C-alpha positions in Angstrom: 11.8 1.7 28.4 9.3 4.8 27.9 10.8 6.2 30.5 14.5 6.3 29.2 12.9 7.9 26.1 10.6 10.6 28.1 14.1 11.4 30.0 16.0 11.2 26.4 13.4 13.5 25.3 13.4 16.2 28.3 17.3 16.3 27.7 17.4 16.9 24.5 15.4 19.6 24.7 17.3 20.6 28.1 20.1 20.9 25.5 18.0 22.8 22.9 17.3 25.6 24.7 20.5 25.8 26.6 21.8 26.8 23.5 19.2 28.9 22.3 19.8 30.7 25.6 23.3 31.6 24.7 22.3 32.4 21.2 19.9 35.5 22.5 22.7 36.0 25.3 25.0 37.3 22.0 22.4 38.7 20.2 21.5 40.8 23.5 24.4 42.0 24.1 25.4 42.8 20.0 21.7 45.0 20.3 23.0 46.2 23.8 26.2 47.4 22.1 24.3 49.3 19.6 22.2 51.3 21.7 25.1 52.3 23.7 26.8 53.2 20.3 23.9 55.2 19.3 23.7 56.9 23.0 27.3 58.1 22.2 26.7 59.3 18.4 22.8 59.9 17.6 23.6 63.0 16.6 26.1 61.8 13.5 23.9 58.8 13.2 20.4 60.8 12.7 21.9 63.3 10.2 23.6 59.6 8.4 20.1 58.7 8.5 18.5 61.8 7.3 21.0 62.2 4.5 20.1 57.9 3.6 16.3 58.3 4.5 15.1 61.5 3.8 11.5 61.9 5.5 8.5 62.3 3.2 6.7 65.9 3.8 3.8 64.4 2.8 2.5 60.6 2.8 1.2 58.5 -0.2 -2.1 58.4 -1.1 -4.0 55.6 -0.7 -4.8 53.9 -4.4 -8.4 53.3 -4.8 -10.0 50.7 -7.4 -12.5 52.4 -9.5 -15.9 50.2 -9.7 -16.5 49.7 -13.1 -19.8 49.3 -14.1 
């Protein structure tokens, strides 16, 4: 009986991993397309990003806690 449970558990794990692999392959294709689009249009994308997310000349200073005596 335990043998059947082990087989069922192994089969479930294999099926679960198969589904996860399919999902990851889809995600990989998505990011490969993004990378290819970026290579093709990097100047345009960089320009759009620089307008939307301007780089700050100076980083923010860290706030320090004052010690009160």
